[in-house]
C-alpha positions as CSV (number, residue, x, y, z in Angstrom):
1,M,140.5,56.5,62.6
2,S,138.5,53.7,61.1
3,S,135.8,54.5,58.7
4,S,133.1,53.2,61.3
5,S,134.3,55.4,63.8
6,S,134.5,58.4,61.5
7,S,130.7,57.7,60.4
8,S,129.8,57.6,64.0
9,V,131.5,61.0,65.0
10,K,129.7,62.4,61.9
11,S,126.5,60.9,63.1
12,V,126.8,62.5,66.6
13,G,127.7,65.9,65.0
14,A,124.5,65.7,62.9
15,D,122.2,65.1,65.9
16,R,123.9,68.0,67.5
17,E,123.3,70.2,64.7
18,E,119.5,69.1,64.7
19,R,119.0,70.0,68.1
20,N,118.3,73.6,67.6
21,W,116.7,76.1,69.9
22,K,113.1,75.7,68.2
23,D,113.2,72.0,69.3
24,L,113.6,72.6,72.9
25,P,110.5,71.5,75.1
26,R,107.8,74.2,75.4
27,D,108.2,74.5,79.3
28,V,111.8,75.0,78.7
29,L,111.2,78.0,76.2
30,C,108.6,79.4,78.4
31,T,111.3,79.4,81.2
32,I,114.0,81.1,78.9
33,F,111.3,83.7,77.8
34,Q,110.6,84.7,81.6
35,K,114.3,85.1,82.3
36,L,114.7,87.3,79.2
37,G,111.9,89.5,80.5
38,A,109.0,91.3,78.6
39,I,111.2,93.9,76.7
40,E,113.7,91.2,75.3
41,T,110.9,88.6,74.6
42,L,108.9,91.1,72.6
43,T,111.6,92.8,70.7
44,R,114.0,90.1,70.2
45,A,113.0,86.4,71.2
46,Q,109.5,86.3,69.4
47,H,111.0,87.3,66.1
48,V,113.6,84.4,66.0
49,C,111.2,82.0,64.5
50,S,107.6,81.0,64.0
51,V,107.7,78.5,66.9
52,W,109.3,81.1,69.3
53,R,106.4,83.7,68.1
54,T,103.8,81.3,68.9
55,I,105.1,80.4,72.4
56,S,105.6,84.0,73.2
57,K,101.9,84.7,73.0
58,D,101.2,82.3,75.5
59,P,98.8,84.0,77.9
60,L,100.3,82.2,81.1
61,L,103.7,83.8,79.9
62,W,102.0,87.2,80.6
63,C,100.8,86.8,84.4
64,T,103.6,89.0,85.3
65,I,104.8,91.9,83.1
66,D,107.9,93.9,84.5
67,M,108.7,96.7,82.0
68,S,110.8,98.5,84.5
69,N,113.4,100.9,82.9
70,S,115.9,103.6,83.7
71,G,113.4,106.2,82.0
72,D,115.8,107.1,79.2
73,M,115.1,104.2,76.8
74,D,114.3,104.9,73.3
75,L,111.9,102.1,72.8
76,Q,108.2,102.6,72.4
77,L,107.4,100.9,75.7
78,G,103.8,101.9,75.8
79,I,103.1,100.0,72.4
80,I,105.3,97.0,73.7
81,C,103.5,96.9,76.8
82,S,100.1,97.0,75.3
83,R,101.0,94.1,73.2
84,A,101.9,91.8,76.3
85,I,98.8,93.0,78.0
86,D,96.9,91.9,74.9
87,Y,98.7,88.4,75.0
88,S,97.8,88.0,78.7
89,C,94.1,87.5,77.7
90,G,92.9,88.5,81.1
91,H,95.6,86.4,83.1
92,L,97.6,89.4,84.0
93,L,98.1,89.6,87.9
94,R,101.2,91.9,88.4
95,I,102.5,94.6,86.1
96,N,105.3,97.2,86.4
97,I,105.1,100.3,84.2
98,E,107.6,102.5,86.0
99,H,108.5,105.7,84.2
100,F,106.3,105.4,81.0
101,G,102.8,104.7,82.4
102,T,100.0,107.2,81.1
103,D,96.3,107.2,81.9
104,D,95.6,105.6,78.5
105,L,98.0,102.5,79.4
106,L,96.4,102.1,82.6
107,R,93.0,102.1,81.2
108,H,94.0,99.5,78.6
109,I,95.4,97.4,81.6
110,T,92.0,97.5,83.8
111,D,89.9,96.9,80.5
112,S,91.9,93.8,80.0
113,T,91.5,92.3,83.7
114,N,89.9,92.8,86.9
115,R,92.3,90.2,88.6
116,L,95.3,92.5,88.9
117,Q,96.9,91.7,92.3
118,C,100.1,94.1,92.1
119,L,100.5,97.5,90.2
120,R,103.6,99.6,90.2
121,L,103.3,103.2,88.8
122,A,106.4,104.8,90.5
123,R,107.6,107.9,88.7
124,C,104.6,107.8,86.3
125,C,104.0,111.6,86.0
126,R,101.6,111.3,83.0
127,I,99.2,109.3,85.2
128,T,96.7,111.7,86.7
129,D,94.3,111.5,89.8
130,K,91.5,111.5,87.4
131,G,93.0,108.5,85.3
132,L,93.7,106.4,88.5
133,C,90.2,107.3,90.0
134,D,88.4,106.2,86.9
135,V,89.9,102.9,86.9
136,A,89.8,102.1,90.7
137,K,86.7,100.2,90.7
138,K,88.4,97.6,88.1
139,L,90.9,96.9,90.8
140,P,89.0,94.9,93.4
141,Q,91.6,92.2,93.7
142,L,94.6,94.7,94.2
143,E,96.7,93.9,97.0
144,E,100.0,95.9,96.3
145,L,100.5,99.3,95.0
146,D,103.4,101.7,94.3
147,I,102.5,105.2,93.2
148,S,105.8,106.8,94.5
149,I,107.3,109.9,92.8
150,S,104.1,111.0,91.0
151,N,101.6,113.8,90.7
152,L,99.0,111.8,92.7
153,T,97.3,113.2,95.6
154,K,95.1,112.5,98.6
155,D,92.3,112.2,96.0
156,S,93.7,109.2,94.4
157,L,94.6,107.5,97.9
158,E,91.1,107.9,99.0
159,V,89.3,106.3,95.9
160,I,91.9,103.5,95.9
161,G,91.2,102.9,99.7
162,R,87.5,102.6,99.1
163,C,87.7,100.6,95.9
164,C,90.5,98.2,96.8
165,P,89.7,96.6,100.1
166,L,92.1,93.8,99.8
167,L,95.2,96.5,99.5
168,K,98.0,95.2,101.8
169,S,101.0,97.1,100.7
170,L,101.3,100.5,99.7
171,K,104.2,102.8,98.7
172,F,103.7,106.5,98.5
173,N,107.0,108.1,98.6
174,M,108.1,111.6,97.6
175,E,111.5,113.2,96.6
176,S,113.0,114.1,100.0
177,Y,112.6,117.8,100.8
178,G,115.3,119.9,102.7
179,R,113.3,121.6,105.5
180,A,110.9,120.0,107.9
181,H,108.6,122.8,108.6
182,I,106.4,122.2,105.6
183,E,103.7,120.1,107.2
184,C,100.8,118.2,105.4
185,N,98.7,115.3,106.7
186,E,96.2,115.1,103.9
187,E,97.7,111.9,102.5
188,A,98.2,110.4,105.9
189,F,94.7,111.1,106.9
190,A,93.4,109.6,103.6
191,I,95.3,106.4,104.2
192,A,94.2,106.2,107.9
193,G,90.5,106.6,106.9
194,T,90.2,104.3,104.0
195,M,92.8,101.5,104.2
196,P,92.4,99.5,107.6
197,G,93.9,96.3,106.0
198,L,97.3,97.7,105.3
199,H,100.1,95.3,106.4
200,H,103.1,97.5,104.9
201,L,103.5,101.2,104.3
202,Q,106.3,103.1,102.8
203,L,106.0,107.0,103.2
204,F,109.8,108.1,102.2
205,G,109.9,111.9,102.3
206,N,106.3,112.6,103.5
207,K,105.4,115.7,105.2
208,L,103.1,114.2,107.8
209,T,103.4,115.1,111.5
210,N,102.7,113.3,114.7
211,D,99.1,113.9,114.1
212,G,99.3,111.9,110.8
213,L,101.3,109.2,112.1
214,L,98.7,108.7,115.2
215,A,96.0,108.6,112.5
216,I,97.8,105.9,110.6
217,L,98.4,103.9,113.8
218,D,94.7,104.2,114.6
219,G,93.2,103.7,111.3
220,C,95.5,100.7,110.1
221,P,95.6,98.3,113.2
222,Q,97.0,95.6,111.0
223,L,100.3,97.6,110.2
224,E,103.5,95.4,110.5
225,S,106.0,97.6,108.7
226,L,106.1,101.2,108.3
227,D,109.1,103.4,106.4
228,L,109.2,107.0,107.6
229,R,112.6,107.8,106.6
230,Q,113.1,111.5,105.9
231,C,109.6,112.2,107.3
232,F,111.1,115.0,109.4
233,N,108.0,116.4,110.7
234,V,107.5,113.2,112.9
235,I,109.2,113.7,116.2
236,L,109.3,110.4,118.0
237,G,109.5,110.0,121.7
238,G,107.6,109.3,124.8
239,S,104.1,107.7,124.3
240,L,104.5,107.9,120.6
241,S,107.6,105.9,120.6
242,K,106.1,103.4,123.0
243,R,103.0,103.0,120.7
244,C,105.1,102.4,117.6
245,S,107.5,99.7,119.2
246,E,104.4,97.9,120.5
247,Q,102.2,98.1,117.2
248,I,104.7,97.9,114.4
249,K,107.3,95.1,114.0
250,D,109.6,96.6,111.5
251,L,109.8,100.5,111.9
252,R,112.3,102.9,110.0
253,I,112.5,106.2,111.6
254,P,113.3,109.7,109.8
255,Y,117.0,109.6,110.2
256,N,117.6,106.0,109.4
257,P,120.2,105.4,106.4
258,T,119.0,105.7,103.0
259,D,121.8,103.8,101.2
260,E,119.8,101.3,99.5
261,Y,116.9,103.6,98.6
262,S,116.4,103.9,94.8
263,C,115.3,107.4,94.4
264,E,117.3,110.5,95.2
265,A,117.6,111.2,98.9
266,E,119.8,114.3,99.4
267,I,119.2,116.6,102.4
268,D,120.7,119.6,104.0
269,Y,121.2,118.3,107.6
270,G,123.0,121.6,108.4
271,S,120.1,123.6,107.6
272,L,117.8,121.2,109.4
273,D,119.8,121.4,112.5
274,E,120.1,125.1,112.5
275,D,116.3,125.7,111.9
276,Y,115.3,122.9,114.3
277,P,117.9,122.2,116.8
278,S,115.6,120.3,118.8
279,R,115.1,117.7,116.3
280,F,118.1,115.6,117.1
281,S,117.8,116.0,120.7
282,D,114.2,114.5,120.3
283,M,115.8,111.6,118.4
284,D,118.1,111.2,121.6
285,S,115.0,110.7,123.8
286,L,114.3,107.4,122.1
287,S,117.2,105.9,123.7
288,D,116.1,107.5,127.1
289,D,112.9,105.7,127.0
290,N,114.6,102.4,126.3
291,Y,112.3,101.6,123.3
292,E,113.5,99.3,120.7
293,F,112.9,99.8,117.1
294,S,114.1,97.6,114.1
295,G,115.2,100.9,112.6
296,G,117.9,99.9,110.2
297,S,116.5,96.6,109.3
298,D,114.8,96.0,105.9
299,F,111.5,94.4,105.1
300,S,112.9,91.0,104.2
301,E,111.1,89.3,107.1
302,F,107.9,89.9,105.2
303,D,108.4,87.8,102.2
304,D,105.3,88.9,100.2
305,F,106.2,92.6,100.8
306,N,109.9,92.2,99.9
307,D,109.1,90.1,96.7
308,F,106.8,92.8,95.4
309,W,109.1,95.7,95.7
310,K,111.9,93.5,94.0
311,F,109.1,92.8,91.4
């Protein structure tokens, strides 16, 4: 190889070495950080160099904070999340603090912004009715809420309904229970009485009865999708089935499959059949009335709803 060729190769190699990660355009680095997610950005990426650290504090990078986890992480997620909230400088619109949320962290979120549109508090057993009720007035822009598998009650639902008039999507799921005779319509009545603008509602494993379902149908006239899987006190048939088929575009009924559901959904169908043998025959009456339900379908036809639950 000639000396000129050799020097050219060396020059190209030198140029490549100089193109290190910190020299990437800012918008490219922001895209990388978004792909990494909040935890990786705050625990790893921002420590690479001063340039990365500066970019990691860009408020627009923290409009969405997804701190979803399996619940068994050793990281101090509350501290890390608080830092991300501070970096957002009031631009925060969507946040997921599943598993580790507390009243204090929820208060920090609502003290930092009143623009929040999407809040996911699933499995946050350290968030109390009082904690959520205390901050509800600071959520006037809230459109989507997930408070599944928690200690929250109708009290929180009523306050959220009154303070969040823009609420369109609600998840209030419970761990499934084994026997259908435990009945409670408190949550259903709270939703029906305070959330007329709901478009999407998921009540997996709820103890509501037909009375609760009727109240929801009356109180939430804009409802498009309704998930009643494992709500075994709801007995669909006759005029109620017809009402649901006419009003709800996407309905999941109590015995629909739960394969994709993320929470435990174990049920003793044998005991249900023994104690309430008429319930399966009631389901059979649906076909007798020839009412069509979207039953096994998912919520994918509603893009905004689907995007939220995927976060």
